[in-house]
CHARMM-style PDB file with segment names, atoms N, HN, CA, C and O in Angstrom:
ATOM      1  N   MET     1     119.902  94.903  66.511  1.00  0.00      PROA
ATOM      2  CA  MET     1     120.421  94.959  67.860  1.00  0.00      PROA
ATOM      3  C   MET     1     120.066  93.644  68.562  1.00  0.00      PROA
ATOM      4  O   MET     1     118.942  93.157  68.444  1.00  0.00      PROA
ATOM      5  N   ASP     2     121.003  93.091  69.271  1.00  0.00      PROA
ATOM      6  HN  ASP     2     121.916  93.487  69.367  1.00  0.00      PROA
ATOM      7  CA  ASP     2     120.718  91.815  69.922  1.00  0.00      PROA
ATOM      8  C   ASP     2     119.830  92.017  71.151  1.00  0.00      PROA
ATOM      9  O   ASP     2     119.696  93.125  71.669  1.00  0.00      PROA
ATOM     10  N   GLU     3     119.237  90.930  71.594  1.00  0.00      PROA
ATOM     11  HN  GLU     3     119.346  90.029  71.174  1.00  0.00      PROA
ATOM     12  CA  GLU     3     118.253  90.995  72.689  1.00  0.00      PROA
ATOM     13  C   GLU     3     118.868  91.460  73.996  1.00  0.00      PROA
ATOM     14  O   GLU     3     118.225  92.185  74.756  1.00  0.00      PROA
ATOM     15  N   ASP     4     120.105  91.055  74.274  1.00  0.00      PROA
ATOM     16  HN  ASP     4     120.627  90.465  73.657  1.00  0.00      PROA
ATOM     17  CA  ASP     4     120.751  91.477  75.514  1.00  0.00      PROA
ATOM     18  C   ASP     4     120.938  92.989  75.557  1.00  0.00      PROA
ATOM     19  O   ASP     4     120.672  93.632  76.572  1.00  0.00      PROA
ATOM     20  N   LYS     5     121.400  93.543  74.442  1.00  0.00      PROA
ATOM     21  HN  LYS     5     121.616  93.020  73.618  1.00  0.00      PROA
ATOM     22  CA  LYS     5     121.613  94.986  74.369  1.00  0.00      PROA
ATOM     23  C   LYS     5     120.290  95.731  74.485  1.00  0.00      PROA
ATOM     24  O   LYS     5     120.206  96.746  75.176  1.00  0.00      PROA
ATOM     25  N   GLN     6     119.278  95.241  73.826  1.00  0.00      PROA
ATOM     26  HN  GLN     6     119.347  94.416  73.264  1.00  0.00      PROA
ATOM     27  CA  GLN     6     117.961  95.875  73.900  1.00  0.00      PROA
ATOM     28  C   GLN     6     117.414  95.815  75.327  1.00  0.00      PROA
ATOM     29  O   GLN     6     116.844  96.792  75.814  1.00  0.00      PROA
ATOM     30  N   ALA     7     117.581  94.694  75.987  1.00  0.00      PROA
ATOM     31  HN  ALA     7     118.043  93.900  75.592  1.00  0.00      PROA
ATOM     32  CA  ALA     7     117.127  94.558  77.371  1.00  0.00      PROA
ATOM     33  C   ALA     7     117.890  95.516  78.279  1.00  0.00      PROA
ATOM     34  O   ALA     7     117.307  96.111  79.185  1.00  0.00      PROA
ATOM     35  N   GLN     8     119.179  95.665  78.040  1.00  0.00      PROA
ATOM     36  HN  GLN     8     119.653  95.181  77.304  1.00  0.00      PROA
ATOM     37  CA  GLN     8     119.992  96.584  78.831  1.00  0.00      PROA
ATOM     38  C   GLN     8     119.522  98.024  78.638  1.00  0.00      PROA
ATOM     39  O   GLN     8     119.416  98.775  79.608  1.00  0.00      PROA
ATOM     40  N   LEU     9     119.242  98.410  77.405  1.00  0.00      PROA
ATOM     41  HN  LEU     9     119.328  97.800  76.617  1.00  0.00      PROA
ATOM     42  CA  LEU     9     118.766  99.768  77.135  1.00  0.00      PROA
ATOM     43  C   LEU     9     117.399 100.014  77.758  1.00  0.00      PROA
ATOM     44  O   LEU     9     117.135 101.106  78.262  1.00  0.00      PROA
ATOM     45  N   GLN    10     116.536  99.019  77.729  1.00  0.00      PROA
ATOM     46  HN  GLN    10     116.751  98.132  77.319  1.00  0.00      PROA
ATOM     47  CA  GLN    10     115.217  99.160  78.355  1.00  0.00      PROA
ATOM     48  C   GLN    10     115.358  99.318  79.869  1.00  0.00      PROA
ATOM     49  O   GLN    10     114.628 100.095  80.485  1.00  0.00      PROA
ATOM     50  N   GLN    11     116.292  98.584  80.463  1.00  0.00      PROA
ATOM     51  HN  GLN    11     116.885  97.953  79.963  1.00  0.00      PROA
ATOM     52  CA  GLN    11     116.518  98.721  81.903  1.00  0.00      PROA
ATOM     53  C   GLN    11     117.069 100.103  82.226  1.00  0.00      PROA
ATOM     54  O   GLN    11     116.696 100.698  83.237  1.00  0.00      PROA
ATOM     55  N   MET    12     117.946 100.613  81.385  1.00  0.00      PROA
ATOM     56  HN  MET    12     118.249 100.129  80.564  1.00  0.00      PROA
ATOM     57  CA  MET    12     118.474 101.960  81.599  1.00  0.00      PROA
ATOM     58  C   MET    12     117.370 103.002  81.511  1.00  0.00      PROA
ATOM     59  O   MET    12     117.372 103.972  82.269  1.00  0.00      PROA
ATOM     60  N   ASP    13     116.426 102.814  80.596  1.00  0.00      PROA
ATOM     61  HN  ASP    13     116.424 102.026  79.980  1.00  0.00      PROA
ATOM     62  CA  ASP    13     115.282 103.721  80.505  1.00  0.00      PROA
ATOM     63  C   ASP    13     114.461 103.677  81.786  1.00  0.00      PROA
ATOM     64  O   ASP    13     114.045 104.719  82.293  1.00  0.00      PROA
ATOM     65  N   LYS    14     114.224 102.480  82.312  1.00  0.00      PROA
ATOM     66  HN  LYS    14     114.562 101.633  81.900  1.00  0.00      PROA
ATOM     67  CA  LYS    14     113.474 102.335  83.566  1.00  0.00      PROA
ATOM     68  C   LYS    14     114.215 102.985  84.726  1.00  0.00      PROA
ATOM     69  O   LYS    14     113.605 103.637  85.574  1.00  0.00      PROA
ATOM     70  N   ASP    15     115.542 102.802  84.762  1.00  0.00      PROA
ATOM     71  HN  ASP    15     116.037 102.272  84.074  1.00  0.00      PROA
ATOM     72  CA  ASP    15     116.336 103.404  85.823  1.00  0.00      PROA
ATOM     73  C   ASP    15     116.315 104.927  85.730  1.00  0.00      PROA
ATOM     74  O   ASP    15     116.313 105.609  86.755  1.00  0.00      PROA
ATOM     75  N   ALA    16     116.300 105.458  84.525  1.00  0.00      PROA
ATOM     76  HN  ALA    16     116.301 104.904  83.693  1.00  0.00      PROA
ATOM     77  CA  ALA    16     116.217 106.909  84.352  1.00  0.00      PROA
ATOM     78  C   ALA    16     114.893 107.447  84.887  1.00  0.00      PROA
ATOM     79  O   ALA    16     114.851 108.521  85.486  1.00  0.00      PROA
ATOM     80  N   VAL    17     113.833 106.711  84.673  1.00  0.00      PROA
ATOM     81  HN  VAL    17     113.868 105.838  84.186  1.00  0.00      PROA
ATOM     82  CA  VAL    17     112.525 107.110  85.217  1.00  0.00      PROA
ATOM     83  C   VAL    17     112.576 107.110  86.746  1.00  0.00      PROA
ATOM     84  O   VAL    17     112.084 108.042  87.383  1.00  0.00      PROA
ATOM     85  N   ALA    18     113.160 106.085  87.323  1.00  0.00      PROA
ATOM     86  HN  ALA    18     113.559 105.329  86.805  1.00  0.00      PROA
ATOM     87  CA  ALA    18     113.280 106.012  88.783  1.00  0.00      PROA
ATOM     88  C   ALA    18     114.146 107.151  89.315  1.00  0.00      PROA
ATOM     89  O   ALA    18     113.830 107.742  90.347  1.00  0.00      PROA
ATOM     90  N   ALA    19     115.225 107.455  88.621  1.00  0.00      PROA
ATOM     91  HN  ALA    19     115.482 106.975  87.782  1.00  0.00      PROA
ATOM     92  CA  ALA    19     116.095 108.559  89.033  1.00  0.00      PROA
ATOM     93  C   ALA    19     115.337 109.880  88.976  1.00  0.00      PROA
ATOM     94  O   ALA    19     115.453 110.708  89.880  1.00  0.00      PROA
ATOM     95  N   LYS    20     114.562 110.076  87.915  1.00  0.00      PROA
ATOM     96  HN  LYS    20     114.468 109.403  87.180  1.00  0.00      PROA
ATOM     97  CA  LYS    20     113.786 111.310  87.775  1.00  0.00      PROA
ATOM     98  C   LYS    20     112.763 111.433  88.904  1.00  0.00      PROA
ATOM     99  O   LYS    20     112.592 112.507  89.480  1.00  0.00      PROA
ATOM    100  N   GLU    21     112.096 110.343  89.211  1.00  0.00      PROA
ATOM    101  HN  GLU    21     112.235 109.471  88.743  1.00  0.00      PROA
ATOM    102  CA  GLU    21     111.103 110.372  90.287  1.00  0.00      PROA
ATOM    103  C   GLU    21     111.749 110.723  91.616  1.00  0.00      PROA
ATOM    104  O   GLU    21     111.194 111.497  92.397  1.00  0.00      PROA
ATOM    105  N   GLU    22     112.927 110.152  91.876  1.00  0.00      PROA
ATOM    106  HN  GLU    22     113.378 109.524  91.242  1.00  0.00      PROA
ATOM    107  CA  GLU    22     113.638 110.474  93.118  1.00  0.00      PROA
ATOM    108  C   GLU    22     114.012 111.952  93.160  1.00  0.00      PROA
ATOM    109  O   GLU    22     113.801 112.622  94.171  1.00  0.00      PROA
ATOM    110  N   LEU    23     114.562 112.453  92.072  1.00  0.00      PROA
ATOM    111  HN  LEU    23     114.734 111.909  91.250  1.00  0.00      PROA
ATOM    112  CA  LEU    23     114.963 113.857  92.023  1.00  0.00      PROA
ATOM    113  C   LEU    23     113.767 114.770  92.228  1.00  0.00      PROA
ATOM    114  O   LEU    23     113.851 115.739  92.983  1.00  0.00      PROA
ATOM    115  N   GLU    24     112.671 114.480  91.575  1.00  0.00      PROA
ATOM    116  HN  GLU    24     112.602 113.694  90.961  1.00  0.00      PROA
ATOM    117  CA  GLU    24     111.475 115.325  91.715  1.00  0.00      PROA
ATOM    118  C   GLU    24     110.935 115.311  93.139  1.00  0.00      PROA
ATOM    119  O   GLU    24     110.455 116.333  93.629  1.00  0.00      PROA
ATOM    120  N   ARG    25     111.009 114.155  93.814  1.00  0.00      PROA
ATOM    121  HN  ARG    25     111.398 113.324  93.416  1.00  0.00      PROA
ATOM    122  CA  ARG    25     110.541 114.075  95.209  1.00  0.00      PROA
ATOM    123  C   ARG    25     111.403 114.924  96.137  1.00  0.00      PROA
ATOM    124  O   ARG    25     110.898 115.513  97.093  1.00  0.00      PROA
ATOM    125  N   GLN    26     112.691 114.988  95.859  1.00  0.00      PROA
ATOM    126  HN  GLN    26     113.102 114.510  95.082  1.00  0.00      PROA
ATOM    127  CA  GLN    26     113.632 115.642  96.763  1.00  0.00      PROA
ATOM    128  C   GLN    26     113.993 117.065  96.368  1.00  0.00      PROA
ATOM    129  O   GLN    26     114.712 117.743  97.101  1.00  0.00      PROA
ATOM    130  N   LEU    27     113.516 117.518  95.250  1.00  0.00      PROA
ATOM    131  HN  LEU    27     112.932 116.967  94.654  1.00  0.00      PROA
ATOM    132  CA  LEU    27     113.981 118.767  94.647  1.00  0.00      PROA
ATOM    133  C   LEU    27     113.954 119.955  95.602  1.00  0.00      PROA
ATOM    134  O   LEU    27     114.901 120.741  95.618  1.00  0.00      PROA
ATOM    135  N   ASN    28     112.931 120.106  96.374  1.00  0.00      PROA
ATOM    136  HN  ASN    28     112.161 119.468  96.361  1.00  0.00      PROA
ATOM    137  CA  ASN    28     112.822 121.273  97.258  1.00  0.00      PROA
ATOM    138  C   ASN    28     113.754 121.202  98.456  1.00  0.00      PROA
ATOM    139  O   ASN    28     114.003 122.217  99.107  1.00  0.00      PROA
ATOM    140  N   ASP    29     114.269 120.020  98.755  1.00  0.00      PROA
ATOM    141  HN  ASP    29     114.066 119.196  98.226  1.00  0.00      PROA
ATOM    142  CA  ASP    29     115.108 119.851  99.934  1.00  0.00      PROA
ATOM    143  C   ASP    29     116.597 119.723  99.613  1.00  0.00      PROA
ATOM    144  O   ASP    29     117.435 119.909 100.495  1.00  0.00      PROA
ATOM    145  N   TRP    30     116.934 119.409  98.369  1.00  0.00      PROA
ATOM    146  HN  TRP    30     116.253 119.257  97.652  1.00  0.00      PROA
ATOM    147  CA  TRP    30     118.321 119.133  98.011  1.00  0.00      PROA
ATOM    148  C   TRP    30     119.085 120.381  97.598  1.00  0.00      PROA
ATOM    149  O   TRP    30     118.534 121.338  97.054  1.00  0.00      PROA
ATOM    150  N   ARG    31     120.393 120.323  97.885  1.00  0.00      PROA
ATOM    151  HN  ARG    31     120.841 119.545  98.327  1.00  0.00      PROA
ATOM    152  CA  ARG    31     121.332 121.339  97.422  1.00  0.00      PROA
ATOM    153  C   ARG    31     122.167 120.725  96.306  1.00  0.00      PROA
ATOM    154  O   ARG    31     121.978 119.564  95.941  1.00  0.00      PROA
ATOM    155  N   ALA    32     123.080 121.505  95.776  1.00  0.00      PROA
ATOM    156  HN  ALA    32     123.234 122.448  96.073  1.00  0.00      PROA
ATOM    157  CA  ALA    32     123.894 121.032  94.648  1.00  0.00      PROA
ATOM    158  C   ALA    32     124.656 119.760  94.990  1.00  0.00      PROA
ATOM    159  O   ALA    32     124.765 118.866  94.151  1.00  0.00      PROA
ATOM    160  N   LYS    33     125.182 119.660  96.202  1.00  0.00      PROA
ATOM    161  HN  LYS    33     125.093 120.386  96.884  1.00  0.00      PROA
ATOM    162  CA  LYS    33     125.939 118.446  96.552  1.00  0.00      PROA
ATOM    163  C   LYS    33     125.030 117.217  96.578  1.00  0.00      PROA
ATOM    164  O   LYS    33     125.473 116.111  96.269  1.00  0.00      PROA
ATOM    165  N   ASP    34     123.776 117.404  96.940  1.00  0.00      PROA
ATOM    166  HN  ASP    34     123.416 118.303  97.191  1.00  0.00      PROA
ATOM    167  CA  ASP    34     122.837 116.288  96.931  1.00  0.00      PROA
ATOM    168  C   ASP    34     122.559 115.831  95.503  1.00  0.00      PROA
ATOM    169  O   ASP    34     122.433 114.634  95.243  1.00  0.00      PROA
ATOM    170  N   VAL    35     122.464 116.786  94.578  1.00  0.00      PROA
ATOM    171  HN  VAL    35     122.566 117.758  94.789  1.00  0.00      PROA
ATOM    172  CA  VAL    35     122.254 116.444  93.171  1.00  0.00      PROA
ATOM    173  C   VAL    35     123.486 115.722  92.629  1.00  0.00      PROA
ATOM    174  O   VAL    35     123.361 114.783  91.843  1.00  0.00      PROA
ATOM    175  N   ALA    36     124.666 116.155  93.043  1.00  0.00      PROA
ATOM    176  HN  ALA    36     124.768 116.918  93.682  1.00  0.00      PROA
ATOM    177  CA  ALA    36     125.894 115.474  92.620  1.00  0.00      PROA
ATOM    178  C   ALA    36     125.908 114.029  93.119  1.00  0.00      PROA
ATOM    179  O   ALA    36     126.306 113.125  92.384  1.00  0.00      PROA
ATOM    180  N   LEU    37     125.487 113.811  94.337  1.00  0.00      PROA
ATOM    181  HN  LEU    37     125.164 114.546  94.934  1.00  0.00      PROA
ATOM    182  CA  LEU    37     125.415 112.443  94.877  1.00  0.00      PROA
ATOM    183  C   LEU    37     124.344 111.623  94.160  1.00  0.00      PROA
ATOM    184  O   LEU    37     124.521 110.428  93.923  1.00  0.00      PROA
ATOM    185  N   TRP    38     123.239 112.269  93.818  1.00  0.00      PROA
ATOM    186  HN  TRP    38     123.095 113.239  94.011  1.00  0.00      PROA
ATOM    187  CA  TRP    38     122.181 111.609  93.044  1.00  0.00      PROA
ATOM    188  C   TRP    38     122.749 111.140  91.716  1.00  0.00      PROA
ATOM    189  O   TRP    38     122.520 110.006  91.296  1.00  0.00      PROA
ATOM    190  N   TRP    39     123.496 112.028  91.055  1.00  0.00      PROA
ATOM    191  HN  TRP    39     123.681 112.950  91.396  1.00  0.00      PROA
ATOM    192  CA  TRP    39     124.095 111.682  89.761  1.00  0.00      PROA
ATOM    193  C   TRP    39     125.019 110.481  89.925  1.00  0.00      PROA
ATOM    194  O   TRP    39     124.955 109.533  89.142  1.00  0.00      PROA
ATOM    195  N   LYS    40     125.866 110.520  90.930  1.00  0.00      PROA
ATOM    196  HN  LYS    40     125.918 111.290  91.566  1.00  0.00      PROA
ATOM    197  CA  LYS    40     126.815 109.424  91.170  1.00  0.00      PROA
ATOM    198  C   LYS    40     126.071 108.103  91.386  1.00  0.00      PROA
ATOM    199  O   LYS    40     126.502 107.053  90.910  1.00  0.00      PROA
ATOM    200  N   ARG    41     124.959 108.169  92.103  1.00  0.00      PROA
ATOM    201  HN  ARG    41     124.609 109.022  92.490  1.00  0.00      PROA
ATOM    202  CA  ARG    41     124.184 106.966  92.404  1.00  0.00      PROA
ATOM    203  C   ARG    41     123.540 106.373  91.151  1.00  0.00      PROA
ATOM    204  O   ARG    41     123.394 105.155  91.050  1.00  0.00      PROA
ATOM    205  N   TRP    42     123.157 107.218  90.203  1.00  0.00      PROA
ATOM    206  HN  TRP    42     123.276 108.207  90.285  1.00  0.00      PROA
ATOM    207  CA  TRP    42     122.361 106.750  89.065  1.00  0.00      PROA
ATOM    208  C   TRP    42     123.102 106.636  87.737  1.00  0.00      PROA
ATOM    209  O   TRP    42     122.609 105.947  86.845  1.00  0.00      PROA
ATOM    210  N   TYR    43     124.258 107.272  87.556  1.00  0.00      PROA
ATOM    211  HN  TYR    43     124.658 107.832  88.281  1.00  0.00      PROA
ATOM    212  CA  TYR    43     124.816 107.357  86.207  1.00  0.00      PROA
ATOM    213  C   TYR    43     125.231 106.007  85.634  1.00  0.00      PROA
ATOM    214  O   TYR    43     125.161 105.823  84.419  1.00  0.00      PROA
ATOM    215  N   MET    44     125.655 105.066  86.453  1.00  0.00      PROA
ATOM    216  HN  MET    44     125.711 105.215  87.440  1.00  0.00      PROA
ATOM    217  CA  MET    44     126.024 103.750  85.929  1.00  0.00      PROA
ATOM    218  C   MET    44     124.789 102.928  85.563  1.00  0.00      PROA
ATOM    219  O   MET    44     124.858 102.029  84.725  1.00  0.00      PROA
ATOM    220  N   LYS    45     123.671 103.241  86.192  1.00  0.00      PROA
ATOM    221  HN  LYS    45     123.615 103.971  86.873  1.00  0.00      PROA
ATOM    222  CA  LYS    45     122.430 102.507  85.912  1.00  0.00      PROA
ATOM    223  C   LYS    45     121.681 103.106  84.723  1.00  0.00      PROA
ATOM    224  O   LYS    45     121.206 102.381  83.849  1.00  0.00      PROA
ATOM    225  N   ALA    46     121.582 104.432  84.698  1.00  0.00      PROA
ATOM    226  HN  ALA    46     121.969 105.021  85.408  1.00  0.00      PROA
ATOM    227  CA  ALA    46     120.755 105.100  83.692  1.00  0.00      PROA
ATOM    228  C   ALA    46     121.579 105.720  82.568  1.00  0.00      PROA
ATOM    229  O   ALA    46     121.079 105.886  81.455  1.00  0.00      PROA
ATOM    230  N   GLY    47     122.822 106.062  82.842  1.00  0.00      PROA
ATOM    231  HN  GLY    47     123.228 105.928  83.746  1.00  0.00      PROA
ATOM    232  CA  GLY    47     123.662 106.690  81.835  1.00  0.00      PROA
ATOM    233  C   GLY    47     123.635 108.208  81.926  1.00  0.00      PROA
ATOM    234  O   GLY    47     122.630 108.807  82.309  1.00  0.00      PROA
ATOM    235  N   HSD    48     124.758 108.816  81.566  1.00  0.00      PROA
ATOM    236  HN  HSD    48     125.574 108.329  81.255  1.00  0.00      PROA
ATOM    237  CA  HSD    48     124.879 110.277  81.632  1.00  0.00      PROA
ATOM    238  C   HSD    48     123.858 110.976  80.739  1.00  0.00      PROA
ATOM    239  O   HSD    48     123.259 111.974  81.139  1.00  0.00      PROA
ATOM    240  N   LYS    49     123.664 110.456  79.540  1.00  0.00      PROA
ATOM    241  HN  LYS    49     124.151 109.645  79.215  1.00  0.00      PROA
ATOM    242  CA  LYS    49     122.764 111.116  78.591  1.00  0.00      PROA
ATOM    243  C   LYS    49     121.331 111.155  79.136  1.00  0.00      PROA
ATOM    244  O   LYS    49     120.659 112.183  79.054  1.00  0.00      PROA
ATOM    245  N   ARG    50     120.880 110.054  79.679  1.00  0.00      PROA
ATOM    246  HN  ARG    50     121.426 109.219  79.746  1.00  0.00      PROA
ATOM    247  CA  ARG    50     119.517 110.019  80.217  1.00  0.00      PROA
ATOM    248  C   ARG    50     119.375 110.946  81.421  1.00  0.00      PROA
ATOM    249  O   ARG    50     118.367 111.640  81.556  1.00  0.00      PROA
ATOM    250  N   LEU    51     120.379 110.960  82.293  1.00  0.00      PROA
ATOM    251  HN  LEU    51     121.198 110.396  82.183  1.00  0.00      PROA
ATOM    252  CA  LEU    51     120.302 111.853  83.450  1.00  0.00      PROA
ATOM    253  C   LEU    51     120.348 113.312  83.011  1.00  0.00      PROA
ATOM    254  O   LEU    51     119.676 114.163  83.594  1.00  0.00      PROA
ATOM    255  N   GLY    52     121.130 113.595  81.996  1.00  0.00      PROA
ATOM    256  HN  GLY    52     121.676 112.904  81.522  1.00  0.00      PROA
ATOM    257  CA  GLY    52     121.147 114.955  81.459  1.00  0.00      PROA
ATOM    258  C   GLY    52     119.778 115.364  80.947  1.00  0.00      PROA
ATOM    259  O   GLY    52     119.336 116.493  81.160  1.00  0.00      PROA
ATOM    260  N   ARG    53     119.118 114.450  80.277  1.00  0.00      PROA
ATOM    261  HN  ARG    53     119.477 113.533  80.104  1.00  0.00      PROA
ATOM    262  CA  ARG    53     117.764 114.739  79.787  1.00  0.00      PROA
ATOM    263  C   ARG    53     116.807 114.991  80.948  1.00  0.00      PROA
ATOM    264  O   ARG    53     115.929 115.850  80.857  1.00  0.00      PROA
ATOM    265  N   VAL    54     116.975 114.250  82.029  1.00  0.00      PROA
ATOM    266  HN  VAL    54     117.688 113.553  82.103  1.00  0.00      PROA
ATOM    267  CA  VAL    54     116.141 114.467  83.219  1.00  0.00      PROA
ATOM    268  C   VAL    54     116.307 115.903  83.698  1.00  0.00      PROA
ATOM    269  O   VAL    54     115.319 116.584  83.975  1.00  0.00      PROA
ATOM    270  N   LEU    55     117.543 116.366  83.799  1.00  0.00      PROA
ATOM    271  HN  LEU    55     118.345 115.813  83.574  1.00  0.00      PROA
ATOM    272  CA  LEU    55     117.788 117.725  84.278  1.00  0.00      PROA
ATOM    273  C   LEU    55     117.253 118.776  83.310  1.00  0.00      PROA
ATOM    274  O   LEU    55     116.679 119.776  83.740  1.00  0.00      PROA
ATOM    275  N   VAL    56     117.434 118.563  82.020  1.00  0.00      PROA
ATOM    276  HN  VAL    56     117.901 117.751  81.670  1.00  0.00      PROA
ATOM    277  CA  VAL    56     116.929 119.523  81.034  1.00  0.00      PROA
ATOM    278  C   VAL    56     115.401 119.565  81.075  1.00  0.00      PROA
ATOM    279  O   VAL    56     114.810 120.644  81.041  1.00  0.00      PROA
ATOM    280  N   ASP    57     114.765 118.404  81.149  1.00  0.00      PROA
ATOM    281  HN  ASP    57     115.246 117.527  81.176  1.00  0.00      PROA
ATOM    282  CA  ASP    57     113.302 118.366  81.235  1.00  0.00      PROA
ATOM    283  C   ASP    57     112.812 119.093  82.484  1.00  0.00      PROA
ATOM    284  O   ASP    57     111.821 119.821  82.443  1.00  0.00      PROA
ATOM    285  N   LEU    58     113.507 118.890  83.574  1.00  0.00      PROA
ATOM    286  HN  LEU    58     114.313 118.298  83.607  1.00  0.00      PROA
ATOM    287  CA  LEU    58     113.133 119.550  84.829  1.00  0.00      PROA
ATOM    288  C   LEU    58     113.296 121.057  84.705  1.00  0.00      PROA
ATOM    289  O   LEU    58     112.458 121.808  85.206  1.00  0.00      PROA
ATOM    290  N   SER    59     114.355 121.511  84.050  1.00  0.00      PROA
ATOM    291  HN  SER    59     115.035 120.901  83.644  1.00  0.00      PROA
ATOM    292  CA  SER    59     114.560 122.955  83.900  1.00  0.00      PROA
ATOM    293  C   SER    59     113.449 123.588  83.075  1.00  0.00      PROA
ATOM    294  O   SER    59     113.084 124.741  83.304  1.00  0.00      PROA
ATOM    295  N   ARG    60     112.916 122.850  82.129  1.00  0.00      PROA
ATOM    296  HN  ARG    60     113.212 121.913  81.943  1.00  0.00      PROA
ATOM    297  CA  ARG    60     111.810 123.379  81.309  1.00  0.00      PROA
ATOM    298  C   ARG    60     110.563 123.643  82.161  1.00  0.00      PROA
ATOM    299  O   ARG    60     109.796 124.563  81.879  1.00  0.00      PROA
ATOM    300  N   LYS    61     110.372 122.838  83.190  1.00  0.00      PROA
ATOM    301  HN  LYS    61     110.995 122.090  83.419  1.00  0.00      PROA
ATOM    302  CA  LYS    61     109.233 123.059  84.081  1.00  0.00      PROA
ATOM    303  C   LYS    61     109.370 124.407  84.806  1.00  0.00      PROA
ATOM    304  O   LYS    61     108.386 125.115  85.019  1.00  0.00      PROA
ATOM    305  N   PHE    62     110.603 124.741  85.176  1.00  0.00      PROA
ATOM    306  HN  PHE    62     111.403 124.166  85.003  1.00  0.00      PROA
ATOM    307  CA  PHE    62     110.832 126.014  85.865  1.00  0.00      PROA
ATOM    308  C   PHE    62     110.710 127.206  84.942  1.00  0.00      PROA
ATOM    309  O   PHE    62     110.321 128.296  85.361  1.00  0.00      PROA
ATOM    310  N   GLU    63     111.050 126.987  83.665  1.00  0.00      PROA
ATOM    311  HN  GLU    63     111.366 126.101  83.325  1.00  0.00      PROA
ATOM    312  CA  GLU    63     110.955 128.065  82.694  1.00  0.00      PROA
ATOM    313  C   GLU    63     109.536 128.226  82.166  1.00  0.00      PROA
ATOM    314  O   GLU    63     109.201 129.229  81.535  1.00  0.00      PROA
ATOM    315  N   GLY    64     108.716 127.230  82.433  1.00  0.00      PROA
ATOM    316  HN  GLY    64     108.987 126.416  82.946  1.00  0.00      PROA
ATOM    317  CA  GLY    64     107.356 127.278  81.941  1.00  0.00      PROA
ATOM    318  C   GLY    64     107.240 126.868  80.490  1.00  0.00      PROA
ATOM    319  O   GLY    64     106.249 127.202  79.841  1.00  0.00      PROA
ATOM    320  N   GLY    65     108.212 126.160  79.963  1.00  0.00      PROA
ATOM    321  HN  GLY    65     109.017 125.888  80.490  1.00  0.00      PROA
ATOM    322  CA  GLY    65     108.115 125.773  78.559  1.00  0.00      PROA
ATOM    323  C   GLY    65     109.001 124.651  78.297  1.00  0.00      PROA
ATOM    324  OT1 GLY    65     109.069 124.169  77.166  1.00  0.00      PROA
TER     325      GLY     65
END
């Protein structure tokens, strides 16, 4: 993999972490439309797959596993 692509993927990983932190901070106050806007704000930076993982990881916290 070339260095540019690797750097881009690393930045997307960092952006996914930032998106997750934002979502976790706002979780108790946001409704579904707020989550939709969050997704719109982050999907070009972090990617759909990473944001999906954020949501799945968060759901595991609610399920206790």
